[in-house]
C-alpha positions in Angstrom: 5.1 -15.7 -0.1 4.2 -13.0 -2.6 5.2 -9.3 -2.4 2.5 -6.9 -3.4 2.7 -3.1 -3.7 0.1 -0.5 -2.7 0.3 3.0 -4.2 -2.0 5.9 -3.5 -2.0 9.5 -4.7 -4.2 12.4 -5.7 -1.8 13.4 -8.6 -0.4 11.9 -11.8 2.5 10.4 -9.8 0.7 7.1 -9.4 2.6 5.6 -12.4 5.9 6.7 -10.8 5.0 5.0 -7.5 3.9 1.8 -9.2 7.2 1.7 -11.2 9.3 2.0 -8.0 7.2 -0.7 -6.3 7.7 -3.0 -9.3 11.4 -2.3 -9.3 11.6 -3.2 -5.7 10.3 -6.7 -6.5 6.5 -6.4 -6.2 4.7 -8.9 -8.5 1.5 -6.9 -8.5 0.8 -3.3 -7.5 -2.7 -2.2 -6.4 -3.5 1.5 -6.5 -6.0 4.2 -5.5 -6.2 7.6 -7.1 -7.6 9.4 -4.0 -7.0 12.3 -1.8 -4.6 11.2 1.0 -7.2 12.0 3.7 -9.9 9.8 2.2 -10.4 6.3 3.2 -8.7 3.6 1.0 -10.6 2.8 -2.2 -11.2 -0.1 -4.6 -7.4 -0.8 -5.0 -7.2 -1.3 -1.3 -10.2 -3.6 -1.2 -8.7 -5.6 -4.1 -5.4 -5.9 -2.2 -7.1 -7.1 1.0 -9.1 -9.6 -1.0 -5.9 -11.0 -2.7 -3.2 -11.1 0.1 -2.7 -14.3 2.1 -1.0 -14.9 5.4 2.8 -14.7 4.9 2.6 -12.2 2.1 4.3 -8.8 2.1 2.8 -5.5 1.1 5.2 -2.7 0.2 4.5 1.0 0.1 6.9 3.8 -0.9 6.3 5.8 2.3 3.4 6.4 4.6 3.1 10.1 3.6 2.2 8.9 0.1 -0.5 6.6 1.3 -2.2 8.8 3.9 -1.7 11.9 6.0 -4.1 10.5 8.6 -2.7 8.6 11.5 -6.0 6.8 11.9 -6.0 5.6 8.3 -2.4 4.5 8.6 -3.2 2.5 11.7 -6.2 1.0 10.0 -4.1 -0.2 7.0 -1.4 -1.6 9.3 -3.8 -3.3 11.6 -5.9 -4.8 8.8 -2.9 -6.3 7.1 -1.4 -7.5 10.5 -4.8 -9.2 11.2 -4.4 -11.0 7.9 -0.9 -12.2 8.7 0.7 -9.8 6.2 3.9 -7.9 6.7 4.1 -4.3 5.7 7.4 -2.7 4.4 8.2 0.8 3.4 10.8 1.6 0.7 11.4 5.1 1.9 11.0 6.9 5.2 9.9 5.4 8.4 7.9 2.1 8.8 
């Protein structure tokens, strides 16, 4: 089982998010520099292409990933369909 991170932001804070995810034990952090209402980008596609059943994906908090309930559901559902657990470091799961 591998623990991956996913960071997403539309500001220069992407490095801060990645650092926190690495500190939490993530071996690799995928990221997208996008507006939070946009669909996930290439970092997301790379993450989905890498994870395997039994892996874990950590995010700092959902408000950093997206402000859209539909996009959050899409991310959770896609990872669940792949057999991947999702964890948040801050905030609600």
